[in-house]
Structure formats: structure tokens, C-alpha cells
LOKEFI-171850 format. One line per field, with one value per residue: residue in three letters; x, y, z of N, C-alpha, C, O, CB in turn; residue number from 1. Coordinates in steps of 0.05 Angstrom, whole numbers, plus 5000, padded with zeros to 4 digits. Glycine has a CB too. Layout:
BEGIN
resn = c(ALA	...)
nX = c(X	...)
nY = c(Y	...)
nZ = c(Z	...)
caX = c(X	...)
caY = c(Y	...)
caZ = c(Z	...)
cX = c(X	...)
cY = c(Y	...)
cZ = c(Z	...)
oX = c(X	...)
oY = c(Y	...)
oZ = c(Z	...)
cbX = c(X	...)
cbY = c(Y	...)
cbZ = c(Z	...)
resi = c(NUM	...)
end
This chain:
BEGIN
resn = c(MET	GLY	VAL	VAL	LYS	SER	GLU	VAL	ALA	THR	GLN	SER	ALA	SER	GLY	ALA	GLY	THR	TYR	GLN	PRO	SER	PRO	PRO	VAL	ARG	LEU	ASP	ASN	PRO	LEU	GLY	ASP	ASP	ASN	LYS	ASP	ILE	PRO	THR	ILE	ILE	GLY	ASN	ALA	ILE	LYS	VAL	ILE	LEU	GLY	LEU	LEU	GLY	THR	LEU	THR	LEU	PHE	VAL	PHE	VAL	ASP	GLY	ALA	PHE	SER	TRP	VAL	THR	SER	ALA	GLY	TYR	PRO	GLN	ARG	VAL	GLN	LYS	GLY	ALA	LYS	THR	MET	LEU	PHE	ALA	VAL	ALA	GLY	LEU	PHE	ILE	ILE	PHE	ALA	SER	TYR	ALA	MET	LEU	GLU	VAL	LEU	PHE	ARG	ILE	MET	GLU	THR	LYS	GLY	GLY)
nX = c(7104	7104	7066	7076	7044	7050	7047	7060	7080	7059	7068	7028	7025	7003	7021	6996	6995	6985	6966	6984	6975	7032	7064	7057	7105	7145	7163	7208	7207	7255	7267	7254	7208	7181	7175	7124	7092	7090	7102	7133	7177	7198	7209	7249	7288	7301	7322	7368	7396	7404	7436	7481	7497	7510	7554	7589	7594	7622	7672	7687	7694	7736	7775	7781	7800	7848	7874	7879	7912	7958	7978	8024	8031	8018	7977	7935	7923	7908	7862	7832	7824	7796	7749	7729	7718	7679	7638	7626	7604	7559	7533	7521	7484	7443	7430	7410	7367	7335	7323	7292	7249	7228	7213	7172	7137	7124	7099	7054	7029	7017	6981	6938	6914	6926)
nY = c(6874	6826	6802	6769	6734	6719	6681	6692	6658	6671	6675	6674	6698	6657	6613	6592	6584	6630	6649	6704	6748	6770	6831	6844	6818	6846	6826	6836	6834	6796	6799	6848	6903	6906	6855	6819	6781	6717	6714	6761	6751	6705	6727	6765	6730	6702	6744	6755	6706	6704	6749	6732	6690	6719	6747	6703	6686	6728	6722	6672	6687	6723	6688	6655	6694	6706	6657	6655	6700	6687	6644	6637	6626	6572	6530	6498	6521	6572	6560	6536	6580	6615	6584	6581	6635	6643	6607	6631	6680	6659	6636	6683	6707	6669	6676	6729	6721	6686	6718	6757	6726	6707	6756	6773	6730	6738	6788	6775	6739	6774	6810	6777	6769	6728)
nZ = c(1446	1497	1552	1612	1661	1729	1790	1858	1915	1980	2051	2107	2176	2205	2179	2136	2067	2014	1948	1911	1857	1820	1797	1725	1679	1630	1566	1515	1444	1414	1360	1343	1338	1289	1270	1272	1250	1217	1159	1153	1186	1160	1110	1123	1143	1096	1065	1095	1090	1034	1028	1057	1024	0977	0996	1005	0953	0931	0958	0936	0882	0887	0905	0859	0824	0850	0845	0790	0779	0807	0779	0750	0697	0689	0654	0675	0725	0710	0680	0721	0756	0722	0713	0765	0775	0735	0752	0800	0784	0756	0800	0827	0793	0798	0852	0851	0817	0846	0890	0865	0846	0895	0918	0883	0892	0947	0943	0913	0947	0988	0965	0953	1001	1035)
caX = c(7114	7087	7064	7075	7034	7058	7037	7080	7070	7066	7061	7018	7036	6993	7034	6980	7006	6965	6978	6976	6988	7054	7061	7064	7133	7145	7183	7212	7210	7283	7270	7247	7179	7169	7171	7102	7078	7107	7113	7154	7200	7209	7220	7274	7308	7309	7340	7394	7409	7413	7458	7505	7505	7523	7581	7604	7600	7644	7697	7694	7703	7763	7793	7786	7818	7875	7886	7886	7934	7983	7982	8051	8032	8009	7950	7914	7915	7894	7836	7818	7816	7775	7725	7719	7705	7655	7618	7618	7585	7534	7520	7510	7459	7423	7421	7394	7342	7319	7313	7271	7226	7216	7201	7147	7119	7114	7080	7030	7016	7008	6958	6916	6902	6930)
caY = c(6867	6807	6804	6744	6737	6697	6684	6689	6647	6686	6659	6691	6693	6632	6592	6583	6597	6640	6658	6730	6754	6789	6850	6832	6820	6853	6812	6849	6817	6797	6803	6876	6909	6903	6827	6809	6759	6696	6721	6781	6737	6688	6745	6776	6708	6697	6766	6751	6683	6712	6768	6716	6676	6738	6751	6679	6686	6748	6709	6652	6702	6734	6664	6648	6715	6703	6633	6662	6719	6675	6619	6637	6615	6544	6530	6486	6540	6593	6549	6533	6606	6625	6569	6589	6662	6639	6595	6651	6698	6644	6635	6710	6710	6651	6689	6752	6711	6675	6740	6770	6708	6708	6782	6772	6712	6751	6809	6761	6729	6797	6822	6758	6770	6702)
caZ = c(1472	1510	1581	1625	1688	1746	1817	1878	1940	2005	2075	2129	2202	2215	2166	2113	2042	1995	1923	1902	1831	1820	1774	1700	1669	1602	1549	1490	1421	1407	1331	1337	1338	1262	1264	1288	1237	1206	1133	1156	1197	1139	1089	1134	1144	1068	1057	1108	1078	1007	1032	1064	0999	0960	1008	1000	0924	0927	0966	0916	0859	0894	0906	0832	0813	0862	0833	0763	0779	0817	0765	0740	0670	0687	0642	0692	0746	0696	0674	0747	0766	0705	0718	0791	0772	0719	0769	0820	0770	0752	0826	0834	0777	0810	0877	0844	0805	0868	0905	0849	0847	0922	0921	0868	0906	0971	0936	0904	0972	1003	0952	0954	1028	1048)
cX = c(7095	7087	7060	7065	7043	7046	7060	7068	7078	7056	7052	7031	7026	7005	7020	6991	6983	6980	6966	6990	7010	7049	7070	7093	7132	7169	7185	7216	7240	7288	7263	7217	7166	7163	7149	7087	7098	7118	7135	7179	7214	7222	7247	7295	7318	7328	7367	7409	7420	7436	7484	7515	7519	7551	7599	7612	7623	7671	7706	7705	7732	7783	7800	7805	7846	7889	7895	7911	7960	7989	8010	8053	8024	7981	7928	7904	7900	7865	7819	7808	7794	7748	7712	7705	7679	7632	7608	7598	7559	7519	7507	7485	7437	7412	7403	7366	7324	7308	7290	7246	7212	7202	7174	7127	7108	7094	7053	7014	7004	6983	6934	6902	6906	6949)
cY = c(6848	6811	6776	6748	6714	6702	6678	6678	6664	6670	6679	6683	6666	6608	6582	6598	6606	6650	6685	6736	6775	6809	6836	6837	6825	6839	6826	6828	6818	6802	6832	6879	6905	6874	6815	6786	6741	6704	6742	6769	6720	6705	6757	6754	6702	6719	6763	6728	6690	6732	6753	6701	6694	6744	6727	6678	6706	6736	6688	6665	6712	6711	6656	6668	6712	6679	6639	6680	6706	6648	6616	6623	6586	6543	6518	6505	6564	6584	6546	6560	6618	6611	6578	6617	6659	6628	6614	6671	6684	6642	6661	6715	6693	6664	6712	6742	6700	6697	6754	6752	6708	6734	6783	6753	6724	6773	6797	6751	6752	6809	6803	6758	6744	6704)
cZ = c(1485	1540	1592	1653	1704	1774	1836	1904	1963	2029	2096	2155	2213	2201	2141	2088	2024	1970	1916	1875	1834	1797	1748	1692	1639	1588	1522	1468	1413	1377	1324	1336	1311	1256	1281	1275	1223	1178	1135	1166	1176	1117	1098	1135	1116	1059	1069	1095	1050	1009	1039	1040	0980	0970	1002	0971	0918	0935	0947	0891	0864	0895	0878	0819	0824	0849	0804	0762	0788	0803	0754	0713	0667	0677	0659	0713	0734	0691	0700	0757	0749	0709	0745	0789	0756	0736	0790	0808	0765	0778	0834	0818	0789	0836	0871	0833	0827	0885	0891	0849	0874	0927	0907	0883	0931	0965	0927	0929	0988	0992	0952	0981	1043	1070)
oX = c(7071	7106	7043	7077	7044	7037	7077	7047	7102	7038	7066	7046	7040	7001	7030	6994	6963	7004	6942	7013	7008	7033	7087	7105	7118	7192	7165	7228	7249	7310	7265	7202	7141	7146	7154	7071	7121	7142	7154	7201	7238	7244	7266	7319	7342	7348	7387	7433	7442	7454	7505	7539	7538	7570	7623	7635	7640	7691	7730	7725	7749	7806	7823	7823	7865	7913	7916	7928	7981	8005	8018	8073	8024	7963	7905	7881	7882	7846	7795	7785	7775	7727	7688	7684	7659	7609	7585	7579	7538	7494	7486	7466	7414	7388	7382	7346	7299	7285	7270	7223	7188	7181	7154	7104	7084	7075	7032	6990	6983	6965	6911	6880	6892	6955)
oY = c(6853	6822	6761	6764	6691	6724	6661	6688	6672	6654	6698	6663	6654	6585	6566	6623	6592	6657	6689	6729	6794	6804	6819	6858	6811	6840	6828	6807	6840	6810	6839	6859	6901	6869	6804	6773	6749	6700	6741	6775	6720	6698	6758	6760	6697	6713	6768	6731	6683	6731	6759	6698	6686	6747	6731	6670	6700	6739	6685	6655	6710	6714	6649	6661	6715	6680	6629	6676	6712	6632	6593	6611	6576	6555	6527	6507	6574	6599	6551	6562	6630	6623	6580	6620	6673	6637	6613	6678	6697	6645	6662	6726	6702	6663	6716	6754	6704	6695	6760	6762	6708	6735	6793	6760	6721	6777	6808	6754	6749	6817	6813	6747	6739	6684)
oZ = c(1485	1551	1583	1668	1695	1780	1831	1912	1966	2026	2102	2157	2229	2208	2126	2089	2020	1971	1915	1871	1849	1779	1748	1699	1625	1597	1508	1473	1405	1369	1300	1334	1310	1238	1302	1289	1217	1174	1119	1157	1173	1108	1083	1129	1112	1045	1056	1090	1043	0992	1029	1036	0967	0954	0995	0964	0901	0921	0942	0879	0847	0887	0872	0803	0809	0844	0795	0745	0777	0813	0748	0706	0645	0689	0658	0719	0746	0695	0700	0766	0759	0709	0747	0801	0762	0734	0798	0821	0768	0778	0846	0829	0789	0841	0883	0839	0827	0895	0904	0853	0875	0940	0919	0885	0937	0980	0933	0931	1001	1006	0950	0984	1063	1082)
cbX = c(7118	7096	7040	7102	7002	7089	7013	7095	7080	7053	7085	6987	7029	6962	7039	6950	7023	6949	6973	6983	6967	7081	7077	7046	7149	7147	7177	7236	7191	7297	7252	7259	7174	7189	7197	7083	7057	7092	7091	7145	7193	7187	7201	7270	7295	7285	7327	7390	7390	7390	7452	7498	7481	7507	7579	7589	7575	7639	7694	7670	7685	7763	7779	7761	7806	7872	7866	7862	7928	7980	7962	8070	8058	8011	7951	7925	7940	7908	7839	7836	7840	7784	7730	7743	7724	7661	7628	7643	7598	7541	7540	7531	7464	7434	7446	7408	7347	7335	7336	7280	7234	7237	7219	7152	7135	7137	7091	7036	7036	7030	6964	6926	6873	6940)
cbY = c(6893	6779	6823	6729	6740	6695	6665	6716	6618	6715	6642	6689	6715	6631	6569	6588	6577	6664	6638	6752	6764	6775	6875	6843	6794	6883	6782	6869	6824	6771	6784	6885	6936	6914	6811	6832	6770	6670	6731	6804	6720	6670	6767	6788	6683	6694	6793	6746	6659	6724	6788	6697	6663	6764	6756	6654	6693	6774	6697	6634	6725	6749	6641	6646	6743	6699	6610	6675	6743	6670	6616	6623	6619	6530	6515	6460	6550	6602	6522	6519	6625	6622	6539	6591	6681	6621	6569	6666	6709	6616	6626	6731	6702	6624	6698	6769	6690	6655	6761	6775	6680	6702	6805	6762	6686	6762	6827	6738	6712	6818	6830	6730	6775	6683)
cbZ = c(1489	1503	1590	1625	1688	1748	1822	1884	1944	2005	2084	2130	2222	2212	2184	2117	2027	2008	1900	1923	1811	1817	1779	1678	1676	1598	1546	1491	1398	1414	1316	1311	1348	1242	1268	1294	1217	1204	1115	1175	1221	1127	1083	1162	1156	1049	1064	1138	1076	0991	1054	1087	0986	0959	1038	1008	0908	0944	0994	0909	0852	0921	0921	0816	0819	0892	0833	0749	0797	0847	0743	0759	0659	0715	0615	0706	0761	0670	0659	0768	0766	0675	0718	0812	0759	0695	0781	0832	0744	0740	0847	0827	0748	0816	0893	0823	0784	0885	0910	0821	0839	0943	0911	0839	0913	0988	0914	0885	0988	1005	0924	0947	1025	1029)
resi = c(1	2	3	4	5	6	7	8	9	10	11	12	13	14	15	16	17	18	19	20	21	22	23	24	25	26	27	28	29	30	31	32	33	34	35	36	37	38	39	40	41	42	43	44	45	46	47	48	49	50	51	52	53	54	55	56	57	58	59	60	61	62	63	64	65	66	67	68	69	70	71	72	73	74	75	76	77	78	79	80	81	82	83	84	85	86	87	88	89	90	91	92	93	94	95	96	97	98	99	100	101	102	103	104	105	106	107	108	109	110	111	112	113	114)
end
């Protein structure tokens, strides 16, 4: 939690302005109390981005499956749906691999004391 100090101008009966400190204002961390350092914030952002990419990959896979199921026997649409599903699975493997590599990288950085 951060504290912001400010001063408030007050005016006396003689008209002369004086500055008196106001009580501190407390500002809550909008990212939560656990996010106090840059590596934690970056790690959480990466996890959110990879989660969103996984969700997008699921939708691409479902789109390919829908295209394949509704192809009505047209070979081009069957092939398009199969390729879409294959690329979605390949993308999912890439997402998992990048998550694993980043997890190892963050653990190495954490143990080196950097």
C-alpha cells in the first residue's frame, strides 16, 4: 500500500495563506498485494497471455472441427478442417513449450539472485 502526502492551503483571518500537511492518503495496489516486484508482474502477465492464447487455440480447433463435420463430403473443406485442427494442435504444443521454457527461465533467474 502506498502513501501519498499532500498539503492543503488554509487561510487565516488576516488573509495570509499558510500550508499545513493533510492526513496521508492510502492508495491500494490495483494488481493486488502479491505483485510488489517487476518479475512477479511480468510472470503474471505472461501467464495471462498464454492462457488467452490457449483459449484462442481451442476456438480455432473447434472451428476446424466444425468445418470438417459440415463439409458435406467436399474434399477441399475436409482438408481445410483437418489442416486447421492440425495447426491448432501444433499451436497448443508451442504454447505449452513456451510456458515450460519461461517457467524454467524464471526459476533460474530466481535462484541466481538476480
